[in-house]
C-alpha positions in Angstrom: 57.5 104.0 145.6 59.3 106.2 143.1 57.8 109.6 142.8 58.5 111.1 139.3 58.3 114.8 138.9 59.1 117.3 136.1 62.8 118.2 135.9 63.4 121.7 137.2 66.5 124.0 137.5 66.3 123.5 141.3 67.3 119.8 140.7 70.7 120.7 139.3 72.8 120.6 142.5 71.1 117.4 143.8 71.2 115.7 140.5 74.9 116.5 140.0 75.8 114.8 143.3 74.2 111.6 142.0 75.8 112.0 138.6 79.3 112.7 140.0 79.0 109.5 142.2 78.4 107.4 139.1 81.2 104.9 138.3 81.3 106.2 134.7 80.1 109.5 133.5 77.9 109.1 130.4 77.3 112.3 128.3 73.7 111.4 127.9 73.1 111.7 131.6 74.8 115.0 132.4 72.4 117.5 133.8 73.2 119.8 130.8 72.1 117.1 128.4 68.7 116.8 130.2 68.3 120.5 130.5 69.3 121.6 127.0 67.0 119.2 125.3 64.0 119.3 127.6 61.8 121.2 125.2 62.1 118.4 122.7 62.3 115.6 125.2 60.6 116.5 128.5 62.0 114.5 131.3 60.7 113.4 134.7 63.0 112.6 137.5 62.7 110.4 140.7 65.3 110.1 143.5 65.9 106.8 145.2 67.7 108.1 148.3 68.0 104.6 149.9 69.9 103.1 147.0 71.7 106.4 146.0 70.1 106.3 142.6 68.2 108.7 140.3 65.9 107.5 137.6 64.5 109.3 134.6 61.4 109.0 132.4 61.4 110.7 129.0 57.9 109.9 128.0 54.7 108.6 129.6 54.1 106.6 126.5 56.4 103.8 127.5 56.1 101.5 130.4 59.8 102.0 131.3 62.4 104.5 132.5 66.0 105.4 131.9 69.1 105.3 133.9 70.1 105.0 136.6 72.5 107.7 137.7 74.3 107.2 141.0 76.4 104.6 142.7 74.5 101.5 144.0 76.3 98.3 145.0 73.1 96.2 145.2 71.8 93.9 142.6 68.4 95.2 141.4 65.4 93.2 142.6 62.8 92.7 139.8 60.0 93.1 142.3 61.2 96.7 142.7 60.3 97.5 139.1 57.2 95.4 138.9 55.8 97.3 141.8 56.3 100.5 139.8 54.7 98.9 136.7 58.1 99.2 134.9 58.7 96.6 132.2 61.7 98.1 130.5 64.8 100.2 131.5 66.2 102.0 128.5 69.8 103.2 128.0 71.1 101.4 131.1 74.9 102.0 131.5 77.0 98.9 131.0 78.4 98.9 134.6 74.8 98.4 135.9 73.7 96.1 133.1 76.6 93.8 134.0 75.1 93.2 137.4 72.0 91.7 135.7 73.5 89.5 133.0 73.4 86.3 135.0 69.9 87.0 136.4 67.1 85.1 134.6 64.6 87.8 135.7 66.2 90.3 133.3 66.9 90.2 129.6 69.6 92.5 128.3 69.3 93.9 124.8 72.3 95.8 123.3 71.7 99.3 122.0 74.6 100.0 119.6 72.9 103.1 118.2 73.1 104.7 121.7 76.7 103.7 122.6 79.0 106.7 123.2 82.2 107.1 121.3 85.4 107.7 123.3 88.7 109.0 121.9 92.1 109.7 123.2 92.5 113.5 123.2 96.3 113.2 122.6 95.6 111.2 119.4 93.1 113.7 118.1 95.5 116.6 118.8 98.6 115.0 117.2 96.9 112.9 114.5 100.0 110.7 114.2 100.3 107.5 112.1 98.7 105.9 109.2 95.2 105.6 110.8 95.0 109.4 111.0 96.6 110.2 107.6 93.3 111.3 106.1 92.3 113.5 109.0 95.8 115.0 109.2 95.7 115.8 105.5 92.2 117.5 105.8 93.4 119.6 108.7 96.5 120.7 106.7 94.4 121.5 103.7 92.3 123.9 105.8 95.2 125.4 107.7 97.3 126.1 104.6 94.4 126.9 102.3 92.7 129.8 104.1 93.4 132.9 106.0 91.8 132.0 109.3 91.7 133.0 112.9 90.8 130.8 115.9 89.3 132.1 119.1 88.1 130.6 122.4 84.3 130.8 122.5 83.2 133.5 124.9 79.9 135.4 125.4 81.1 138.2 123.1 80.7 135.8 120.1 77.3 134.4 121.1 75.2 136.6 118.7 77.5 135.8 115.8 77.3 132.1 116.6 73.5 132.2 116.6 73.6 133.9 113.2 76.0 131.3 111.9 73.8 128.5 113.3 70.7 129.9 111.5 72.5 130.1 108.2 73.9 126.6 108.6 70.5 125.2 109.5 68.7 127.0 106.6 71.2 125.6 104.2 70.7 122.1 105.5 66.9 122.5 105.5 66.9 122.5 101.7 67.9 118.8 101.6 65.9 117.4 104.5 62.4 116.0 105.1 60.0 117.6 107.6 61.0 115.3 110.5 64.7 116.1 109.9 64.0 119.8 109.8 62.1 119.6 113.1 65.1 117.8 114.6 67.4 120.6 113.6 65.0 123.2 115.1 65.2 121.2 118.4 69.0 121.3 118.2 68.8 125.1 117.6 66.8 125.4 120.8 69.4 123.3 122.7 72.3 125.4 121.4 70.6 128.6 122.4 69.8 127.2 125.9 73.5 126.3 126.2 74.5 129.8 125.5 71.9 131.2 127.9 73.2 128.9 130.7 76.9 129.1 129.7 78.1 130.2 133.1 76.1 127.6 135.0 77.9 124.6 133.4 81.5 123.7 132.8 81.2 124.7 129.1 84.0 125.7 126.8 84.3 126.1 123.0 86.1 127.5 120.1 85.3 129.3 116.8 87.1 129.7 113.5 86.7 132.9 111.6 87.5 133.7 107.9 87.2 137.3 106.8 85.8 138.1 110.3 82.9 135.7 110.0 82.4 132.5 111.9 82.7 129.4 109.7 83.0 126.7 112.3 82.5 126.3 116.1 82.5 123.7 118.9 80.7 123.7 122.2 81.9 121.2 124.8 81.5 120.3 128.5 83.8 118.9 131.1 82.2 115.7 132.5 85.0 115.1 135.0 88.8 115.6 135.3 89.5 113.1 132.5 86.6 113.5 130.1 85.6 116.3 127.8 82.2 115.9 126.0 81.9 117.5 122.5 78.2 118.5 122.5 77.9 120.6 119.3 80.2 120.9 116.4 79.3 122.7 113.1 81.2 124.1 110.1 80.5 125.4 106.6 81.5 122.4 104.6 82.4 124.5 101.5 85.6 125.3 103.3 87.6 122.1 102.8 88.7 120.5 106.0 86.7 122.9 108.2 85.2 120.1 110.4 88.5 118.4 110.9 90.1 121.8 111.7 87.7 122.9 114.3 87.9 119.6 116.1 91.7 119.7 116.1 92.1 123.4 117.0 89.7 123.2 119.9 91.3 120.2 121.4 94.7 121.6 120.9 93.9 125.0 122.4 91.6 124.0 125.3 91.6 120.2 126.0 95.2 119.0 126.4 94.6 118.4 130.1 91.9 115.8 129.4 92.6 112.1 128.6 89.4 111.3 126.7 87.0 113.1 124.4 83.4 111.8 124.4 81.6 112.5 121.0 78.3 110.9 122.0 76.2 108.4 120.1 75.5 108.0 116.4 71.7 107.3 116.8 72.0 104.7 114.0 72.6 107.4 111.3 75.0 105.7 108.8 76.8 108.9 107.8 77.3 109.9 111.4 78.5 106.5 112.4 81.0 106.5 109.5 82.3 109.9 110.6 82.7 108.8 114.3 84.4 105.6 113.4 86.8 107.4 111.1 88.3 109.2 114.2 89.4 105.8 115.6 87.6 105.5 119.0 89.5 103.7 121.7 86.4 102.4 123.4 82.6 102.6 123.5 80.4 103.4 126.5 77.8 100.8 126.0 74.1 101.0 126.9 71.4 98.3 127.1 67.7 98.0 127.2 66.8 95.8 130.1 63.5 93.9 129.9 62.1 92.9 133.3 60.7 89.3 132.8 
């Protein structure tokens, strides 16, 4: 019997062991992702010690759960879920979903809106070739067009970053509906929580300043030795090429040791999807909804 309880900070070390043992490290399932967004998306957690798995539930409104996190070699038994009154598993990583694809007790449904975009860090630093011509030109436009300074993001800049974020959000609020405004406020809370817990996670980041004011920033997290996860990235778009510049400068200054950059999912937003595709991902970390029949 799985016993779900509210996620607490005391879960971090135990949860990290399950996460680190997972065959592939999805950004959605890092402890920081759960913790930073818990005000907007409260999560419950259950440990399956026998199968070395951890399961998540983001809402009691659904007869399902998410995950798993961990490393289990067994094929899931549908009776296991039926006994828990579980009819659906959401955002199941591909490496577990593949175990179920030939089992007629499970139905796999692709979730392209939830798939995570993976890029080669070396490509995003060097921007070589025709496929990166537009990005390369945008970076050059910014670097040559403004008097700018780049700094690694450290606690001394946190107050300035929060001020930047508030101005950025207020400007965006003018063109959004109430649900979209609420979503940005949730993101604000997540960003502030990231800064509050900066030293407890493997966070890093960068800022660009013009006339001694932040005009762009990135916050990222190391998922493992090969993967850096870009968690937040903002810029004042009135500075031409600012988004492309902060992406490039951060990776160039802080991420050359990593092979891959994970820029998370597009959530089905057309503009976000177009932007992520334009950086030429080398692979996708796929997720599935699994229906227990």
